[in-house]
C-alpha positions in Angstrom: 0.0 0.0 0.0 2.7 2.4 1.0 4.7 1.5 -2.1 1.7 2.3 -4.3 1.1 5.6 -2.6 4.8 6.5 -3.0 4.7 5.6 -6.7 1.6 7.8 -7.3 3.3 10.6 -5.4 6.4 10.4 -7.6 4.2 10.3 -10.7 2.3 13.4 -9.6 5.6 15.2 -8.8 6.8 14.3 -12.3 3.7 15.7 -14.0 4.0 18.9 -11.9 7.7 19.3 -12.7 7.1 18.8 -16.4 4.3 21.3 -16.3 6.5 23.9 -14.7 9.4 23.2 -17.1 6.9 23.4 -20.1 5.8 26.9 -18.9 9.3 28.1 -18.6 10.2 26.8 -22.0 7.1 28.2 -23.6 7.9 31.6 -22.2 11.5 31.3 -23.4 10.3 30.3 -26.9 8.1 33.4 -27.2 11.0 35.6 -26.0 13.4 33.9 -28.5 11.0 34.4 -31.4 10.6 38.1 -30.5 14.4 38.4 -30.2 14.9 36.9 -33.7 12.5 39.5 -35.1 14.1 42.3 -33.1 17.5 41.3 -34.3 16.2 41.5 -37.9 14.8 45.0 -37.1 18.2 46.1 -35.7 20.0 44.7 -38.8 17.6 46.1 -41.4 17.7 49.6 -39.8 21.5 49.6 -39.9 21.6 49.8 -36.1 24.1 47.0 -35.6 26.9 49.4 -34.8 24.7 51.9 -32.9 26.9 51.1 -30.0 30.3 50.2 -31.4 31.6 48.6 -28.3 30.4 45.6 -26.2 28.7 44.9 -23.8 27.9 48.5 -23.0 27.4 51.6 -25.1 30.6 53.7 -25.2 31.4 52.1 -21.8 28.0 52.9 -20.3 25.0 50.8 -19.4 22.5 52.9 -21.4 22.8 55.2 -24.5 21.5 58.1 -22.4 24.6 58.1 -20.3 26.7 57.9 -23.5 24.8 60.9 -25.0 27.9 63.1 -25.4 30.0 60.5 -27.1 27.1 59.5 -29.4 26.5 63.2 -30.3 30.2 63.5 -31.1 30.1 60.4 -33.3 27.1 61.7 -35.2 28.9 65.0 -35.8 32.0 63.2 -37.1 30.0 61.0 -39.5 28.1 64.1 -40.8 24.6 63.3 -39.5 22.4 60.5 -38.3 22.4 58.7 -41.6 25.6 56.9 -40.5 25.9 53.9 -38.3 25.6 55.8 -35.0 22.7 57.8 -33.7 20.8 57.8 -30.4 17.9 55.9 -31.9 20.1 53.2 -33.3 22.0 53.0 -30.1 18.8 52.3 -28.2 17.7 49.7 -30.7 21.0 47.9 -30.3 21.0 48.1 -26.5 17.3 46.9 -26.2 18.3 43.9 -28.2 21.2 43.2 -25.8 19.0 43.7 -22.8 16.4 41.2 -24.0 19.2 38.8 -25.1 20.7 39.0 -21.6 17.2 38.4 -20.0 16.7 35.4 -22.2 20.1 34.0 -21.2 19.0 34.2 -17.5 15.8 32.5 -18.2 17.6 29.7 -20.0 20.0 29.3 -17.0 16.9 28.9 -14.8 15.6 26.3 -17.2 18.9 24.4 -17.2 19.2 24.5 -13.4 15.6 23.3 -13.0 16.1 20.4 -15.5 19.3 19.4 -13.7 18.0 19.6 -10.1 14.7 17.8 -11.0 16.2 15.3 -13.4 15.1 12.3 -11.4 11.5 13.5 -11.0 11.4 14.5 -14.6 13.0 11.2 -15.7 14.9 13.1 -18.3 18.5 13.8 -18.9 19.4 17.4 -18.4 21.9 17.2 -21.3 19.8 19.1 -23.8 19.1 21.9 -21.4 22.8 22.2 -20.7 23.6 22.2 -24.5 21.2 25.1 -24.9 23.1 27.1 -22.3 26.3 26.4 -24.3 24.6 27.6 -27.5 23.5 30.8 -25.7 27.0 31.4 -24.5 28.2 31.0 -28.1 25.4 33.4 -29.2 26.8 36.0 -26.7 30.2 35.7 -28.3 28.7 36.0 -31.8 26.9 39.1 -30.6 30.1 40.6 -29.4 32.0 39.7 -32.6 29.2 41.2 -34.7 30.1 44.5 -33.2 33.8 44.3 -32.7 34.5 42.7 -36.1 32.3 45.4 -37.8 29.4 43.3 -39.1 31.3 40.6 -41.0 28.7 38.7 -43.0 29.9 35.3 -41.7 29.6 36.4 -38.1 26.2 38.1 -38.5 24.8 35.1 -40.4 26.2 32.8 -37.7 24.5 35.0 -35.1 21.2 34.7 -36.9 21.5 30.9 -37.3 22.5 30.6 -33.6 19.3 32.4 -32.6 17.2 30.0 -34.7 19.2 27.0 -33.3 18.3 28.2 -29.8 14.7 28.5 -30.8 14.7 25.0 -32.2 16.4 23.4 -29.2 14.0 25.1 -26.8 11.1 23.9 -28.9 12.4 20.3 -28.9 12.8 20.4 -25.2 9.3 21.8 -24.8 7.9 19.0 -26.9 9.5 16.5 -24.6 7.4 17.8 -21.8 4.1 17.3 -23.6 2.1 14.1 -23.4 2.5 12.0 -26.6 -0.5 12.0 -28.9 -2.7 8.9 -28.8 -2.7 8.0 -32.5 -5.3 5.4 -33.7 -2.6 4.2 -36.1 1.0 5.4 -35.5 2.4 3.8 -38.7 1.4 6.5 -41.2 2.8 9.2 -38.9 6.1 7.2 -38.5 6.3 7.0 -42.3 6.7 10.8 -42.4 10.1 10.6 -40.5 12.4 10.8 -43.5 10.3 13.2 -45.5 10.2 15.4 -42.4 14.0 15.3 -42.1 14.3 16.3 -45.8 11.9 19.2 -45.2 13.9 20.3 -42.1 17.2 20.2 -44.2 15.6 22.3 -46.9 14.2 24.9 -44.5 17.5 25.1 -42.6 19.5 25.6 -45.8 17.0 28.3 -47.0 17.3 30.1 -43.7 21.1 30.2 -44.1 20.7 31.6 -47.6 18.2 34.1 -46.4 20.6 35.2 -43.7 23.4 35.5 -46.2 21.2 37.7 -48.4 20.3 39.9 -45.4 23.8 40.2 -43.9 25.2 41.1 -47.4 22.4 43.6 -48.1 21.6 41.7 -51.3 17.8 41.7 -50.9 17.4 44.4 -53.6 20.0 43.0 -56.0 17.0 41.9 -58.1 14.0 44.3 -58.0 11.8 42.6 -60.6 9.8 39.4 -60.7 9.9 36.7 -62.0 13.1 37.9 -63.8 16.1 39.5 -62.2 17.5 42.7 -63.7 15.3 42.1 -66.7 16.8 38.7 -67.4 16.0 35.1 -66.4 19.6 34.6 -65.3 21.8 37.7 -65.2 25.5 37.8 -64.8 26.3 36.3 -61.4 29.6 36.0 -59.4 29.2 33.0 -57.1 32.9 32.8 -56.1 33.0 36.3 -54.5 29.3 36.1 -53.3 30.0 33.0 -51.3 33.5 33.8 -50.2 32.7 33.6 -46.4 35.9 35.0 -44.8 35.7 38.7 -45.8 34.6 42.1 -44.7 31.2 43.5 -45.4 30.9 44.8 -48.9 34.4 43.5 -49.8 35.8 40.5 -51.7 38.3 38.1 -50.2 41.2 40.3 -51.5 39.7 43.5 -50.0 38.3 45.1 -53.2 34.7 46.3 -53.5 32.1 43.5 -53.8 30.7 43.6 -57.3 27.1 43.8 -58.1 27.3 40.4 -59.8 28.3 38.9 -56.4 25.2 40.3 -54.8 23.1 39.0 -57.7 24.5 35.5 -57.1 23.5 35.7 -53.5 20.0 36.8 -54.3 19.5 34.3 -57.1 20.6 31.5 -54.7 17.9 32.4 -52.3 15.3 32.5 -55.1 16.3 29.0 -56.3 16.2 27.9 -52.7 12.7 29.2 -52.3 11.5 27.1 -55.2 13.2 24.0 -53.8 11.6 24.6 -50.4 8.2 25.2 -52.0 8.5 21.8 -53.8 9.9 19.8 -50.9 8.0 21.3 -48.0 4.9 21.6 -50.0 5.0 17.9 -50.8 5.7 17.0 -47.1 3.0 19.4 -45.9 0.5 17.8 -48.3 1.4 14.3 -47.1 1.1 15.4 -43.5 -2.3 17.0 -44.2 -3.6 13.7 -45.5 -2.2 11.7 -42.6 -4.8 10.8 -39.9 -4.1 12.4 -36.5 -1.6 15.0 -37.7 -3.5 16.7 -40.5 -3.7 20.1 -38.6 0.0 20.2 -38.5 0.2 19.7 -42.3 -2.3 22.5 -42.8 -0.1 24.8 -40.6 3.0 23.9 -42.6 1.3 24.6 -45.9 -0.3 27.9 -44.6 3.1 29.1 -43.3 4.9 28.1 -46.4 2.4 30.2 -48.5 2.7 33.2 -46.1 6.5 33.0 -46.4 6.3 33.0 -50.2 4.0 36.0 -50.2 6.3 37.9 -47.7 9.3 37.1 -49.8 7.6 38.3 -53.0 6.4 41.4 -51.2 10.0 42.2 -50.2 10.9 42.4 -53.9 7.6 44.0 -55.1 7.6 46.8 -52.5 11.4 47.3 -52.2 12.0 45.7 -48.8 9.5 47.5 -46.5 10.7 47.1 -42.9 7.5 45.4 -41.4 7.4 42.9 -44.2 11.1 42.1 -44.0 10.9 41.6 -40.2 7.8 39.4 -40.6 9.7 37.3 -43.2 12.4 36.6 -40.5 9.7 35.7 -38.0 7.9 33.5 -40.5 11.1 31.6 -41.2 11.3 30.8 -37.5 7.7 29.7 -37.4 8.0 27.5 -40.5 11.2 25.9 -39.0 9.3 25.3 -35.8 6.4 23.6 -37.5 8.7 21.3 -39.5 10.6 20.5 -36.3 7.3 19.5 -34.6 6.7 17.2 -37.5 10.1 15.6 -37.0 9.4 15.2 -33.3 6.0 13.7 -33.8 7.0 11.3 -36.5 10.1 10.2 -34.5 7.7 9.6 -31.5 5.4 7.5 -33.6 8.4 5.5 -34.9 8.9 4.1 -31.4 5.3 3.0 -31.2 5.3 1.0 -34.5 
């Protein structure tokens, strides 16, 4: 009798602990998504060097305290159109404040997962890995400023943010009760298609980040052609030379327009491949019993992303659309990741 009561008590403790952890993770996911979009806003408004040092702003905690130095920098650059202004400094610092807050939340999550690992009956390894990724993100944030917006560093920072989002989502899914499928086999059959879709979305996100960090979004301003041609002159060697300064080739000369064109065209081709692959996987998911709503979500988000991407070209990169396109990429990535998790779960039931 006592053993049964003890077993029930442990089970109740486990459910309670998973509920607490799920809430913490859900909150962290929302903050991370917001931070990804805020980072895009900072980048697209050229505010990445609003505070050219790190972690403070001209050695101060807030831009207000650094007002004199910011005013001097604005005067030296000939106006607020340059990389430094009070508004840009605040945008950059708000991004840092929220990133720091998120780091603290993730530390709490990792500590909880470690201390309650026996009750949760889960290894805390993934939570600790997320802490490591966040530390690396902090370094990328520092290098983004101190290395003057090198495209490889800025793209790595963007990818790191979405990796943090993905790992948090995976850990959150582990706290949820598994679905009770009538037949798990059709869901399990989606595992390899889901992995293919995840690879396609991840590669497209990298290409999108490379477009953004090289400011190549408007290298082609017409649709469906580019510069009035189906395939204009493109310099892939310089466009995808990763170790270089912003706006420069590997040997330090000015990055030619043909390189920006190559970067933009790659993203367009990637969008077509994602539409074909993820569209096919989404359609299969839609027709699979027990998981059709997820398929509908994938297809809907894929369509929205296409419309946002086209709107960026049609309307010359309006800021709200461009920021939404970054957020949409994270949401699409999350939906495809959920499909991977659910199909993997179902595989163990077959």
